TIRO-2110 file (N, C-alpha, C; in Angstrom, 1 decimal):
// TIRO-2110
0.8, -1.2, 0.0, N, 1, A
0.0, 0.0, 0.0, CA, 1, A
0.9, 1.2, 0.0, C, 1, A
0.5, 2.2, -0.8, N, 2, A
1.3, 3.4, -0.8, CA, 2, A
0.6, 4.4, 0.0, C, 2, A
1.1, 5.6, 0.1, N, 3, A
0.6, 6.6, 1.0, CA, 3, A
-0.8, 7.1, 0.6, C, 3, A
-1.1, 7.2, -0.7, N, 4, A
-2.4, 7.6, -1.1, CA, 4, A
-3.5, 6.7, -0.7, C, 4, A
-3.2, 5.4, -0.8, N, 5, A
-4.2, 4.4, -0.4, CA, 5, A
-4.5, 4.5, 1.1, C, 5, A
-3.4, 4.6, 1.8, N, 6, A
-3.6, 4.7, 3.3, CA, 6, A
-4.4, 6.0, 3.7, C, 6, A
-4.1, 7.1, 3.1, N, 7, A
-4.8, 8.3, 3.4, CA, 7, A
-6.3, 8.2, 3.0, C, 7, A
-6.6, 7.7, 1.8, N, 8, A
-8.0, 7.5, 1.4, CA, 8, A
-8.7, 6.5, 2.3, C, 8, A
-8.1, 5.5, 2.7, N, 9, A
-8.7, 4.5, 3.5, CA, 9, A
-9.0, 5.1, 4.9, C, 9, A
-8.1, 5.8, 5.5, N, 10, A
-8.4, 6.5, 6.8, CA, 10, A
-9.5, 7.5, 6.6, C, 10, A
-9.5, 8.3, 5.6, N, 11, A
-10.6, 9.2, 5.3, CA, 11, A
-11.9, 8.5, 5.2, C, 11, A
-11.9, 7.4, 4.5, N, 12, A
-13.1, 6.6, 4.3, CA, 12, A
-13.7, 6.1, 5.6, C, 12, A
-12.8, 5.6, 6.5, N, 13, A
-13.2, 5.1, 7.8, CA, 13, A
-13.8, 6.2, 8.6, C, 13, A
-13.1, 7.4, 8.6, N, 14, A
-13.6, 8.6, 9.4, CA, 14, A
-15.0, 9.0, 8.9, C, 14, A
-15.2, 9.0, 7.6, N, 15, A
-16.5, 9.4, 7.0, CA, 15, A
-17.5, 8.4, 7.4, C, 15, A
-17.2, 7.1, 7.4, N, 16, A
-18.2, 6.1, 7.7, CA, 16, A
-18.6, 6.2, 9.2, C, 16, A
-17.7, 6.5, 10.1, N, 17, A
-18.0, 6.7, 11.5, CA, 17, A
-18.9, 7.9, 11.7, C, 17, A
-18.5, 9.0, 11.0, N, 18, A
-19.3, 10.2, 11.1, CA, 18, A
-20.7, 10.1, 10.6, C, 18, A
-20.8, 9.3, 9.5, N, 19, A
-22.2, 9.1, 8.9, CA, 19, A
-23.1, 8.3, 9.9, C, 19, A
-22.5, 7.3, 10.6, N, 20, A
-23.2, 6.5, 11.6, CA, 20, A
-23.7, 7.5, 12.7, C, 20, A
-22.7, 8.3, 13.2, N, 21, A
-23.0, 9.2, 14.3, CA, 21, A
-24.1, 10.2, 13.9, C, 21, A
-24.0, 10.8, 12.7, N, 22, A
-25.0, 11.8, 12.3, CA, 22, A
-26.4, 11.1, 12.2, C, 22, A
-26.5, 9.9, 11.6, N, 23, A
-27.8, 9.3, 11.5, CA, 23, A
-28.3, 8.9, 12.8, C, 23, A
-27.5, 8.5, 13.7, N, 24, A
-28.0, 8.2, 15.1, CA, 24, A
-28.5, 9.4, 15.9, C, 24, A
-27.9, 10.6, 15.6, N, 25, A
-28.3, 11.8, 16.2, CA, 25, A
-29.7, 12.3, 15.8, C, 25, A
-30.1, 11.9, 14.6, N, 26, A
-31.4, 12.4, 14.1, CA, 26, A
-32.5, 11.8, 14.8, C, 26, A
-33.6, 12.6, 15.0, N, 27, A
-34.8, 12.0, 15.7, CA, 27, A
-35.6, 11.2, 14.8, C, 27, A
-36.2, 10.2, 15.4, N, 28, A
-37.1, 9.3, 14.6, CA, 28, A
-38.4, 10.0, 14.2, C, 28, A
-39.0, 9.5, 13.2, N, 29, A
-40.3, 10.0, 12.8, CA, 29, A
-41.4, 9.4, 13.7, C, 29, A
-42.3, 10.3, 14.1, N, 30, A
-43.4, 9.8, 15.0, CA, 30, A
-44.3, 8.9, 14.2, C, 30, A
-44.7, 7.8, 14.8, N, 31, A
-45.6, 6.9, 14.1, CA, 31, A
-47.1, 7.1, 14.5, C, 31, A
-48.0, 6.7, 13.7, N, 32, A
-49.4, 6.9, 14.1, CA, 32, A
-50.0, 8.2, 13.6, C, 32, A
-51.3, 8.3, 13.8, N, 33, A
-52.1, 9.4, 13.3, CA, 33, A
-51.7, 10.7, 14.1, C, 33, A
-51.5, 10.6, 15.4, N, 34, A
-51.2, 11.8, 16.2, CA, 34, A
-49.8, 12.4, 15.8, C, 34, A
-48.9, 11.5, 15.4, N, 35, A
-47.6, 12.0, 15.0, CA, 35, A
-47.6, 12.6, 13.6, C, 35, A
-48.5, 12.1, 12.8, N, 36, A
-48.7, 12.7, 11.4, CA, 36, A
-49.3, 14.1, 11.5, C, 36, A
-50.3, 14.3, 12.4, N, 37, A
-51.0, 15.6, 12.5, CA, 37, A
-50.0, 16.6, 13.2, C, 37, A
-49.4, 16.2, 14.2, N, 38, A
-48.5, 17.1, 14.9, CA, 38, A
-47.3, 17.4, 14.1, C, 38, A
-46.7, 16.5, 13.3, N, 39, A
-45.6, 16.7, 12.5, CA, 39, A
-45.9, 17.6, 11.3, C, 39, A
-47.1, 17.5, 10.8, N, 40, A
-47.5, 18.3, 9.6, CA, 40, A
-47.7, 19.8, 10.1, C, 40, A
-48.3, 19.9, 11.2, N, 41, A
-48.6, 21.3, 11.7, CA, 41, A
-47.2, 22.0, 12.1, C, 41, A
-46.3, 21.2, 12.6, N, 42, A
-45.0, 21.7, 13.0, CA, 42, A
-44.2, 22.2, 11.8, C, 42, A
-44.3, 21.5, 10.7, N, 43, A
-43.5, 21.9, 9.6, CA, 43, A
-44.2, 23.0, 8.8, C, 43, A
-45.6, 23.0, 8.9, N, 44, A
-46.3, 24.0, 8.1, CA, 44, A
-46.2, 25.4, 8.8, C, 44, A
-46.3, 25.4, 10.1, N, 45, A
-46.3, 26.7, 10.8, CA, 45, A
-45.0, 27.0, 11.4, C, 45, A
-44.0, 26.2, 11.2, N, 46, A
-42.7, 26.5, 11.8, CA, 46, A
-42.0, 27.6, 11.0, C, 46, A
-41.5, 28.6, 11.8, N, 47, A
-40.8, 29.8, 11.1, CA, 47, A
-39.4, 29.4, 10.6, C, 47, A
-38.7, 28.7, 11.4, N, 48, A
-37.3, 28.4, 11.2, CA, 48, A
-37.1, 26.9, 10.8, C, 48, A
-37.8, 26.5, 9.7, N, 49, A
-37.7, 25.1, 9.3, CA, 49, A
-36.3, 24.7, 8.9, C, 49, A
-35.6, 25.6, 8.2, N, 50, A
-34.2, 25.3, 7.8, CA, 50, A
-33.2, 25.4, 8.9, C, 50, A
-33.5, 25.9, 10.0, N, 51, A
-32.6, 26.1, 11.1, CA, 51, A
-32.7, 25.1, 12.2, C, 51, A
-33.6, 24.2, 12.1, N, 52, A
-33.8, 23.3, 13.2, CA, 52, A
-32.6, 22.3, 13.2, C, 52, A
-32.4, 21.6, 14.3, N, 53, A
-31.4, 20.6, 14.4, CA, 53, A
-31.5, 19.5, 13.4, C, 53, A
-32.8, 19.1, 13.2, N, 54, A
-33.1, 18.0, 12.2, CA, 54, A
-32.7, 18.4, 10.8, C, 54, A
-33.0, 19.6, 10.5, N, 55, A
-32.7, 20.1, 9.1, CA, 55, A
-31.2, 20.2, 8.9, C, 55, A
-30.5, 20.7, 9.9, N, 56, A
-29.0, 20.7, 9.8, CA, 56, A
-28.4, 19.3, 9.7, C, 56, A
-28.9, 18.4, 10.5, N, 57, A
-28.4, 17.1, 10.5, CA, 57, A
-28.7, 16.4, 9.1, C, 57, A
-29.9, 16.7, 8.6, N, 58, A
-30.2, 16.2, 7.3, CA, 58, A
-29.3, 16.7, 6.2, C, 58, A
-28.9, 17.9, 6.2, N, 59, A
-28.0, 18.5, 5.3, CA, 59, A
-26.6, 17.8, 5.4, C, 59, A
-26.1, 17.7, 6.7, N, 60, A
-24.9, 17.1, 6.9, CA, 60, A
-24.9, 15.6, 6.5, C, 60, A
-26.0, 14.9, 6.6, N, 61, A
-26.1, 13.5, 6.2, CA, 61, A
-25.9, 13.4, 4.7, C, 61, A
-26.5, 14.4, 4.0, N, 62, A
-26.3, 14.4, 2.5, CA, 62, A
-24.9, 14.6, 2.1, C, 62, A
-24.2, 15.6, 2.7, N, 63, A
-22.8, 15.9, 2.4, CA, 63, A
-21.9, 14.7, 2.7, C, 63, A
-22.1, 14.1, 3.9, N, 64, A
-21.3, 12.9, 4.3, CA, 64, A
-21.6, 11.7, 3.4, C, 64, A
-22.8, 11.5, 3.0, N, 65, A
-23.1, 10.4, 2.1, CA, 65, A
-22.5, 10.6, 0.7, C, 65, A
-22.5, 11.8, 0.2, N, 66, A
-21.8, 12.0, -1.1, CA, 66, A
-20.3, 11.8, -0.9, C, 66, A
-19.7, 12.3, 0.2, N, 67, A
-18.3, 12.1, 0.4, CA, 67, A
-18.0, 10.6, 0.6, C, 67, A
-18.9, 9.8, 1.2, N, 68, A
-18.7, 8.4, 1.3, CA, 68, A
-18.7, 7.7, 0.0, C, 68, A
-19.6, 8.1, -0.9, N, 69, A
-19.7, 7.5, -2.3, CA, 69, A
-18.4, 7.8, -3.0, C, 69, A
-17.9, 9.1, -2.9, N, 70, A
-16.7, 9.5, -3.6, CA, 70, A
-15.5, 8.7, -3.1, C, 70, A
-15.3, 8.6, -1.8, N, 71, A
-14.2, 7.8, -1.3, CA, 71, A
-14.3, 6.4, -1.6, C, 71, A
-15.5, 5.8, -1.7, N, 72, A
-15.7, 4.4, -2.1, CA, 72, A
-15.3, 4.2, -3.5, C, 72, A
-15.6, 5.1, -4.4, N, 73, A
-15.2, 5.0, -5.8, CA, 73, A
-13.7, 5.2, -6.0, C, 73, A
-13.1, 6.1, -5.2, N, 74, A
-11.7, 6.2, -5.3, CA, 74, A
-11.0, 5.0, -4.8, C, 74, A
-11.5, 4.4, -3.7, N, 75, A
-10.9, 3.1, -3.2, CA, 75, A
-11.0, 2.0, -4.2, C, 75, A
-12.1, 1.9, -4.9, N, 76, A
-12.2, 0.9, -5.9, CA, 76, A
-11.2, 1.1, -7.1, C, 76, A
-11.0, 2.3, -7.4, N, 77, A
-10.1, 2.6, -8.6, CA, 77, A
-8.7, 2.4, -8.2, C, 77, A
-8.3, 2.7, -7.0, N, 78, A
-6.8, 2.6, -6.6, CA, 78, A
-6.4, 1.3, -6.0, C, 78, A
-7.4, 0.5, -5.6, N, 79, A
-7.0, -0.8, -5.0, CA, 79, A
-7.0, -1.9, -5.9, C, 79, A
END
């Protein structure tokens, strides 16, 4: 293994761990009819929909997932 492979592998492992942590930090969706009504009202009438913790974690999840796919492709190409 050369230095590039080691660096990409370490980066891939760190991204994998961060993705697991970010997904676990997100709150689960409420099940049932009461959760549907309360969740719909909260998102419809909420003023800071984009600034909530769930919205921020959702954006970070997307970024980390894209980074995971990119590092996976790089690892396939160099190994």
